[in-house]
C-alpha positions as CSV (number, residue, x, y, z in Angstrom):
1,X,4.3,19.1,-6.3
2,X,5.9,17.8,-3.0
3,X,4.8,14.0,-2.5
4,X,5.6,14.6,1.2
5,X,2.7,17.4,1.3
6,X,0.4,15.3,-0.6
7,X,0.9,12.1,1.7
8,X,0.1,14.3,4.4
9,X,-3.0,15.7,3.2
10,X,-4.4,12.2,2.3
11,X,-3.6,10.9,5.5
12,X,-5.2,14.0,7.2
13,X,-8.6,13.3,4.9
14,X,-8.2,9.6,6.1
15,X,-8.3,10.7,9.6
16,X,-11.3,12.9,9.1
17,X,-13.4,10.0,7.7
18,X,-12.5,7.8,10.1
19,X,-13.5,10.4,13.1
20,X,-16.8,10.7,11.2
21,X,-17.4,6.9,10.9
22,X,-16.4,6.6,14.8
23,X,-19.2,9.1,15.6
24,X,-21.8,8.0,13.2
25,X,-21.6,4.2,13.3
26,X,-23.4,2.2,16.2
27,X,-20.7,0.5,18.2
28,X,-21.9,-2.7,17.5
29,X,-20.8,-2.2,13.9
30,X,-17.3,-0.8,15.1
31,X,-16.7,-4.0,17.0
32,X,-17.6,-6.3,14.2
33,X,-15.3,-4.4,11.8
34,X,-12.3,-4.5,14.1
35,X,-13.0,-8.4,14.8
36,X,-13.2,-8.9,11.2
37,X,-9.9,-7.2,10.7
38,X,-7.8,-8.8,13.5
């Protein structure tokens, strides 16, 4: 199996999960998450 294809599939899955979180998490939780990371 081509590692590049597998990597792209993984990134795509992460993007879908990230968009799901952006749509369903309250804004305050998202702000706290980004403050914690930075």
